[in-house]
N, C-alpha and C positions, 0 to 999 in steps of 0.2 A: 838436657842431651849430660850425653859422659862425655869425662872431659878430661884427656891427656892420654886414653886409649890409644895403643899404635899397635899396627901388626911387627909380629914379636919375628924376628931375622933369625936366622941362627948366626946365637954367638949372642946376640943381644937379648937384653935382662925385660923384663916384663915393667912394664911404667903403673903407677897409680892410677888410678882411675878413680873419679869425683862424678857425683852428681845431686843435684838439690833434691828431696826427698821431702814429708810433709815433717818429720823433725830433724829438720838443721839438711848439714851439708853433710852427705853420707861416702866416704873414701873406701877403696880396695886396695892396699897397700903388700905388695908382694915381701912372700918372704926369702929374706936371702938365703936360708940354710933349708928351704923348701923347695922343688921349680914352680909345684902347682899350688904351694901355700897361699893364702891369702888373711888378710887382717880387713876385719870391717871397720870403722870407724864413724863414729855419729859426733858433728859438731866439732872433734881430737878427741872425743871419749872412747877406748877401746870397746866395742860391745862382743866380738866374736872375733875365734880366726877358725877356716876350714883349710885341709887338703884334700885340693879334688882326687891327689893318687893317694892317699889313706886316709876316709874317712871316720875311719876308728882310732884316727891321731887328736887328741886332745890338748891343746896348748896353754891356755887356759889355767890356774889353778883351779878359782870355783867351779868350771867345765870340766876340769877333774874328780872334783868331786860328787860331781853330779852323773858321772858316768861310773864312778863304782856305785852306784847306789842303784843305777841301770843295772849293772851287772850282780850286784845281788839282791834286788825286789822279785827273783825267780829262777828257777833252776837253767844253766848256760844254754844259751841257745833259743829258750822257747822264747815264740813270741807275743809280745804285747798290744794290748788295744791301751795307745798314749795319749796325750791331749799337751799339748804346749802353750803356755797360755805364754806370749810374745813369741817373736820369730826368728830375728836378726838375719842373719844369716842361715838359719836352720843347723847348728850344729850338732843340736844332740840329736835334734831327728835321724840327721845322715848315719848318728854312733847310733842310735838303737837298729835302722834300716842293715847299717854292716855286720853288726852284733848281733841282732834277734833275727835273720830272717821274714819275711811273711809276716811280720809285725803289721798291727793296723794304725798308722797314724793321723794325728789333726791338726795343726798348725793354727794359732789363733793368733794375728797379726795386725792393726788398723790402718799404716804405712802400708797402702795401696801402691805408691811410688815406688819404695823399696824393696816388696816385695818382687817387683816389678826386673828391677834392678839386681836381687838376688837372682831371678832365675835365671833373668841372660849370660850375667856372667860365671854363675858358678852352679850351674845346671841340677836338679836333682837327678837320678838316676828314675829313667819308665821304666822300670820292673819293682822298682820303690810305691809301699803303696800309700802315698804322703797326702792329704789332704789340705789344703790352704784358706781358711775363711779368710775373708776382709774384714773384720768386723774388730770393735772394739772387746777388751778380755772379758770383761764380765759377760757382758753380754753373747759373745761366742760357748764360755762355757753354760750358761742357761739351756741350749738349745741339746747339748751333748744329753744323754738319755742318761734317766736314772740308773747306777752301779754301771758304766759301757765300761769304763775306764777303770784299767789295771795301775796306771802311774799320770799324775799329772803334777807337770811344770811348770810354774810360775816363776818367768824372771822377762819382766815388764822392767822396762824404764823410761820414760821421755825427759828430755832434756837431765840424762843422767838420774833423775829422779824416781821412786817408783809413785804410779797415782793414788790420790786419797782412798781412792774407791775401793783399791784391791790390797786392802789392808785391814779390813774389817771382819770382826765376828759375822758376819751376815755373808758373806764374801766365802768364806769359811767355811760358812755349812752348806752354799753352797756345792765346795769345791766335793768334803762331802758326801755329798748327793749324788755326785756324778761318780763317784767311788763306785767300787763292787765292794763288799766286805773283803777283807784283809790286801785292800789297794792301799798305794801310798798317795802323799803328798811330800812333794820338795821344795822348795822355795829359795831362791836366790836373791840375799836381803844385803844394803849397801849401809853400812852405819859407820859413824869414828867418834869418839868421848863427847857425850859423858854414856852413848850408846841406849839414848834412853829408847830410839824409835827400834833397836832391835831388841830390846829388853821387851818392851808392849808388843811384838811381834809374838815372842816365846807366849803370854799372857793370854793375847787373843787366841793362836791357835788352841791352846793347853784347855780356853772352854770349849773346843768339839771334837777332837781328837785326843784319845789315852795317855798315847805313849810319843815321848819327841826324843827328839836329838841334835843338837845344834854344831855343826865342823868347821872351823876356820881355823885361823894362822893366830896365833896365841899373843902375839902383838896386838891382832885387835882384839883380841876377847880383853888384855887387860884394859886397852882403852887408851891401847900409847897411839895408835895412827888408825887413821880410816878405810874400812877396804870391805870387803866380801866375807860374809858369811853364810853356806848354805844348810835350812832347819827342814828336817825331815819329819813325817808324821806319819800315823796311823794308826787302826783301833788292831794291830795284830802287835808281838814283839818284832822290836826292831834289830837288826844283825849287827848289833851292837860292837862286839867283840873282833870282827870283819871291817867294818869303816874305820875302828882304833886304831887296827895295823897299818890296812892300806893309807888310812890319814899319817899316820909316822913317817911313812917311806916315798913319801912323793916328792917327789925333788923339792918343791915349798911345803915346805913339813906343816902339817895341820893336827888339831886338839880334838878331840871330841868329846860335845859335854852331856851329859844323860841324867836322869835320875836323879839326887838330892841335889847333886851338883847342880845342874841346871836349873834347877826349883829356887838355890840361893842366888846362884846368875842374874837369874829374875830379879831378883828384890823385892818382890811387892807389887813393880810395875801393876798399871790396871789393863785391863783387855781395852779394845779399842770397836766404837762400833762406826756407823753411817755416819752419825749423828757427832759425832766426834775426831774421825780421821781425819790423818793430814796428808800431805805424800811426804818421804821418805826427805833426811836432811839431803842439801847438796853440797856434795864431795868440794873440800877445796881444790883451788887449780892447781898445788903443787903432787897432788893426786898423778895426774894425768902428764909431767914434767918430763 
C-alpha cells in the first residue's frame, strides 16, 4: 500500500508517496519547482522524472540526451513505432506521445507492482497509443515482430545495475531484428572508472551495428566519476552534427564521441556474449547523496 499519500488541500504541498514493488522501495517525490512534477526513486536511486502538466519536459541529463535522439531520428512530428525496454515512470514514452502524436509504443517492464503504482499516481493519457507488457525485457523484445520498430530504447536497471542478459551480442542481434532498416537503438548505460563495462558495450554493439556514437558528461568519459552515457546505433548514418550541438548546449553539457575517436576510446575491449555477460557495476553510494 502506498504510504505518505494525503489529499492535497488548497495551498498544501504534495507529500511523497512510497510503496513496495518488486525492485525495492519505490518513492514519488514532489518537484518543488513544478506543481505536478514527480521524481521516481527506487531504493533511494533516482530513476525518472515526470511532469504531468508538461510531458515534453525532460529533467534528467540522460533523458534529455535520449530526447534529442527521439527528436532527430525522424522528421519533426512524424509518428514513431517505439519500444521501451524498461518502464520507470514512462518518461520517454510520454515525451514521444507529446512530441510525435499518433505514435505507437510498447513498454516492456517486468515489475508489475511498479507499473500499477505509476499508472495510478502518474496516469497516461487515454488517447496515447501506449501498451505496457509485464515481462522481462529480453522476453518482451522477442515478441516484437521483425522490422516493426523505428526506435528501441533500453533503460533497464535492477538494483541500479543493468542485468547481464541485456548486455550481450545475442541481445543486440535481437534488437536489430526488431528494428526496421534505418531504425535506431539507444541505450542508457551507467559506469565509472575504469569504464570497462561501457567500453565492452560499445564493442558489443559494434559487432551488430555499423554506425555508433556515444554521448556523456566529459567527466564520465575521462573516467573521473560514475555516471550515465547514452549509446546510439543504427545501420544508417547518424545525426552526429546536431547531436553534438544539442549536447554542447544542454544545461549539463555533454560530449559526443564517434568514428575513430570512439574506437580509440573503446581501446580494444572485447564484445560480450551470453556466456561471458555480467551485470553493469553497482554505483558507489556517493552517487545518490
